[in-house]
Backbone as CSV, one residue per row, in Angstrom:
resi,resn,N_x,N_y,N_z,CA_x,CA_y,CA_z,C_x,C_y,C_z
1,MET,164.830,80.647,30.300,164.150,79.540,30.878,162.959,79.728,32.423
2,ASN,162.181,79.244,32.756,161.326,79.247,33.314,161.287,78.263,35.123
3,MET,161.278,79.563,35.937,161.505,78.574,37.444,160.149,78.484,37.910
4,PRO,159.669,77.372,38.685,158.951,77.071,38.864,158.326,77.489,39.763
5,LEU,157.109,77.726,40.186,156.528,78.869,40.941,156.730,78.670,42.552
6,LYS,157.491,77.307,42.990,157.802,76.925,44.461,158.870,77.664,44.332
7,THR,160.049,77.743,43.431,161.309,78.359,43.792,161.160,79.962,43.541
8,VAL,160.527,80.172,42.745,159.848,81.554,42.716,159.237,82.015,44.244
9,VAL,158.381,81.561,44.581,158.231,82.142,45.952,159.258,81.861,46.986
10,ILE,159.847,80.669,47.119,160.559,80.275,48.321,161.769,81.390,48.357
11,ARG,162.237,82.008,47.090,163.564,82.488,46.885,162.784,84.453,47.341
12,ALA,161.399,84.940,47.234,160.711,85.786,47.068,160.398,86.150,49.098
13,PHE,159.809,84.672,49.252,159.946,84.865,51.095,161.545,85.354,51.502
14,ARG,162.314,84.337,51.049,163.437,84.496,52.256,163.965,85.988,51.686
15,ILE,163.910,86.363,50.424,164.461,88.157,50.416,163.768,88.956,51.160
16,LEU,162.579,89.013,50.892,161.634,89.633,51.757,161.441,89.339,52.779
17,ALA,161.693,88.399,53.189,162.311,88.316,55.278,163.318,89.237,55.767
18,VAL,164.484,89.063,55.338,165.888,89.882,55.184,165.622,91.326,55.180
19,ALA,164.632,91.971,54.056,164.438,93.150,53.598,163.361,93.599,54.572
20,GLU,162.527,92.672,55.126,161.320,93.245,56.040,162.127,93.478,57.283
21,ALA,163.081,93.269,58.047,163.866,93.120,58.899,164.468,94.328,58.846
22,PHE,165.113,94.234,57.472,166.233,96.002,57.765,165.053,97.176,57.301
23,SER,164.163,96.778,56.641,163.323,98.023,56.688,162.382,98.146,58.307
24,TRP,162.410,97.165,59.561,162.123,97.508,60.614,163.415,98.243,61.464
25,ALA,164.557,97.767,60.361,165.619,98.409,61.429,165.360,100.711,61.490
26,ALA,165.380,100.313,59.737,165.197,102.005,59.246,163.885,102.779,59.641
27,LEU,163.250,101.961,60.041,161.371,102.484,60.207,162.161,103.050,61.995
28,LEU,163.170,102.203,62.989,163.147,102.308,64.094,164.018,103.516,64.436
29,THR,165.399,103.733,63.306,166.145,103.953,63.190,165.330,105.804,63.216
30,GLY,164.237,106.290,61.869,163.528,107.301,61.613,162.529,108.040,63.296
31,MET,161.830,106.226,64.032,160.919,107.165,64.849,162.014,107.896,65.939
32,TYR,163.198,107.455,65.954,164.130,107.707,67.290,164.138,109.174,66.563
33,PHE,164.782,109.378,65.237,164.471,110.524,65.123,163.888,111.846,65.345
34,LYS,162.415,110.809,65.404,161.286,111.804,65.148,161.064,112.161,66.508
35,TRP,160.387,111.157,67.242,160.551,111.286,68.907,161.518,111.223,69.899
36,ILE,162.919,111.061,69.892,163.448,111.411,70.736,164.574,112.222,70.454
37,ALA,165.408,111.855,69.436,165.780,113.576,69.556,164.985,114.909,69.009
38,ARG,164.570,114.407,68.329,163.271,115.131,67.856,163.644,116.296,66.803
39,THR,164.696,115.815,65.584,165.583,116.432,64.410,164.315,116.532,63.358
40,THR,164.026,115.612,62.989,163.492,115.194,61.284,162.267,114.173,61.533
41,GLU,161.356,114.068,61.021,160.934,112.673,60.595,160.636,111.992,59.055
42,LEU,161.603,112.922,58.637,162.060,112.604,57.686,162.309,110.883,57.090
43,GLY,163.143,109.954,57.905,163.438,108.800,58.072,161.348,107.687,58.545
44,VAL,161.115,108.533,59.170,159.445,107.690,59.411,158.920,108.433,57.648
45,GLU,159.029,109.461,57.749,158.191,109.557,55.879,158.559,108.282,55.229
46,ILE,160.279,108.200,55.036,160.552,107.410,53.759,160.209,105.773,54.037
47,ALA,160.931,105.621,55.231,160.986,103.991,55.883,159.405,103.732,56.215
48,GLY,158.744,103.996,56.624,157.422,104.220,56.532,156.436,103.217,55.789
49,PRO,156.728,103.527,54.684,155.776,102.801,53.640,156.586,102.143,52.965
50,ILE,157.978,102.243,52.863,158.480,100.942,52.602,158.727,99.871,53.340
51,HIS,158.982,99.945,54.695,158.841,98.949,55.507,156.910,98.202,55.464
52,GLY,155.521,99.370,54.844,154.463,98.548,55.234,154.423,97.935,53.805
53,ALA,155.120,97.666,52.583,155.276,97.409,51.931,155.571,95.915,51.815
54,LEU,157.110,95.735,52.317,157.665,94.815,52.604,157.261,94.102,53.415
55,PHE,156.279,94.809,54.354,155.577,93.998,55.476,154.211,93.340,54.855
56,VAL,153.584,93.519,53.889,152.353,92.792,53.086,153.600,91.884,52.462
57,GLY,153.933,92.606,51.633,155.292,91.112,50.692,155.383,90.118,51.179
58,TYR,156.346,90.171,52.650,156.032,88.777,53.125,154.856,88.006,54.064
59,GLY,153.850,88.809,54.104,152.899,88.116,54.369,152.394,87.696,53.226
60,LEU,152.096,87.838,52.143,151.483,87.169,50.826,152.793,86.383,50.735
61,ALA,153.932,86.673,50.624,154.475,85.101,50.845,154.344,84.363,51.375
62,ALA,153.714,84.573,52.729,154.073,83.065,53.570,152.928,82.953,53.352
63,LEU,151.490,83.193,52.928,150.334,83.023,52.932,150.592,81.882,51.848
64,ALA,151.257,82.404,50.468,151.225,81.441,49.342,152.187,80.145,49.798
65,LEU,153.359,80.190,50.647,153.821,79.298,51.047,153.341,78.477,51.640
66,TRP,152.837,78.621,52.556,151.308,77.302,53.471,151.041,76.890,52.277
67,ARG,150.027,77.526,51.501,149.173,76.798,50.465,150.333,75.591,49.660
68,ILE,151.232,76.268,49.079,152.121,75.373,48.218,152.657,74.945,49.204
69,GLN,153.476,74.896,49.527,154.756,73.994,50.611,153.407,73.085,51.595
70,ARG,152.204,72.948,51.292,151.595,72.289,52.458,152.031,72.576,53.875
71,TRP,152.274,74.282,54.614,152.711,74.260,56.008,151.555,73.818,57.083
72,PRO,152.317,73.336,58.116,151.135,73.000,59.073,150.581,74.547,59.385
73,PHE,149.509,74.495,60.372,148.647,75.755,60.363,149.717,76.715,61.409
74,THR,150.540,75.680,62.402,151.039,76.530,63.329,152.382,77.493,62.882
75,VAL,153.196,76.681,61.524,154.306,77.500,60.658,153.658,78.542,60.527
76,ALA,152.910,78.497,59.813,151.731,79.722,59.118,152.174,80.917,59.853
77,LEU,151.527,80.418,61.467,151.346,81.283,62.130,152.432,81.911,62.993
78,PHE,153.309,81.285,62.811,154.709,81.737,63.042,155.296,82.528,62.142
79,ALA,155.355,81.893,60.825,155.683,83.074,60.065,155.120,84.468,59.728
80,GLY,153.856,84.713,59.978,153.189,85.757,60.389,153.503,86.675,61.683
81,GLY,153.882,85.859,62.283,153.407,86.211,63.959,154.968,87.219,63.677
82,SER,155.629,86.472,63.242,157.623,87.010,63.122,158.142,88.356,62.437
83,ALA,156.807,88.848,61.521,156.706,89.861,61.398,156.513,91.225,61.977
84,ILE,155.934,90.786,63.508,155.304,91.725,64.504,156.472,92.097,65.237
85,PHE,157.248,91.290,65.345,158.587,91.617,66.139,159.707,91.774,65.199
86,PRO,160.809,92.737,65.645,161.775,93.694,64.395,162.669,92.408,64.749
87,PHE,162.903,92.024,63.557,163.943,91.055,63.142,163.829,90.148,63.145
88,ALA,162.634,89.345,63.940,162.165,87.949,63.654,162.017,87.370,62.265
89,THR,161.438,88.258,61.713,161.455,87.463,60.309,163.026,85.975,59.615
90,ILE,164.083,87.479,59.730,165.213,86.362,59.397,165.518,85.045,60.390
91,ALA,164.901,85.071,62.149,164.976,83.933,62.615,163.719,83.011,62.526
92,PHE,163.160,83.725,61.877,161.797,82.514,61.538,162.341,81.779,59.993
93,GLU,163.061,82.552,59.208,163.322,82.107,57.384,164.641,80.895,57.786
94,ARG,166.168,81.220,58.751,166.332,80.685,58.779,165.636,79.111,59.552
95,TRP,165.383,79.152,60.670,164.422,78.501,61.419,163.820,77.179,60.413
96,ALA,162.716,77.889,59.640,162.179,77.162,58.896,163.175,76.580,57.433
97,GLY,163.808,77.619,57.419,164.749,76.850,56.265,165.720,75.148,56.584
98,LYS,166.312,74.976,57.857,166.650,74.183,58.396,165.996,73.107,58.915
99,ARG,164.311,73.264,58.857,163.190,72.209,59.321,162.806,71.503,57.676
100,GLY,163.459,72.212,56.614,162.393,71.970,55.720,161.880,72.433,54.671
101,TYR,161.185,73.328,55.455,160.250,74.110,55.149,160.277,74.861,53.611
102,LEU,161.707,75.135,53.557,162.081,76.068,52.505,162.356,75.358,51.261
103,THR,162.401,74.161,51.228,163.039,73.326,49.954,161.948,73.144,49.059
104,GLU,162.526,72.922,48.249,161.230,72.944,46.510,160.927,71.310,47.156
105,GLY,161.501,70.642,47.124,161.459,69.205,47.277,160.868,68.165,48.259
106,ALA,162.130,68.256,49.197,161.733,67.709,50.601,160.740,67.939,51.108
107,ARG,160.678,66.659,52.063,159.353,66.858,53.308,159.988,67.805,54.596
108,PRO,158.988,68.143,55.324,159.601,69.051,56.370,160.479,67.704,57.677
109,ARG,161.231,68.008,57.927,161.707,67.173,59.151,160.714,66.497,60.060
110,THR,159.791,67.258,60.523,158.838,66.733,61.308,157.825,65.916,60.520
111,GLU,157.321,66.300,59.383,156.101,65.485,58.815,156.897,64.107,58.693
112,ALA,157.962,64.031,57.878,158.738,62.630,57.719,158.324,61.812,58.868
113,ARG,159.313,62.147,60.060,159.040,61.540,61.181,157.587,61.180,61.538
114,GLU,156.714,61.699,61.694,155.005,61.392,61.930,155.251,59.927,61.189
115,THR,155.078,59.925,59.729,155.326,59.463,58.466,156.061,58.325,59.066
116,ALA,156.800,57.763,59.494,157.715,56.545,59.796,157.457,56.618,60.927
117,GLY,156.355,56.893,61.817,156.142,56.558,62.832,157.219,56.312,64.319
118,VAL,157.656,57.730,64.149,159.004,57.694,65.168,158.169,58.908,66.171
């Protein structure tokens, strides 16, 4: 059974949003042990590349959704900006989901209001 591209990208984006946030936590923990406790660099050596890969994956998924879902530029900007701050990708994913930016068939709520003249 083949899933439509939209469904695959939306699912990947949601997974990457959560994974990117957890990798931020792992990297921050590793940085604590490297710079504050001065005990080991292992956390940064492991979490750094993982976080980097998830950060890039999240960014690519956001760019894909900007095109596929026809997000307004400001939504895409907030999606990308949320990856800069720890745990903000989860907040953005929930915000976008509630407003219809991460649903396959429905139009986002703001776009529907503009079309209806509200």
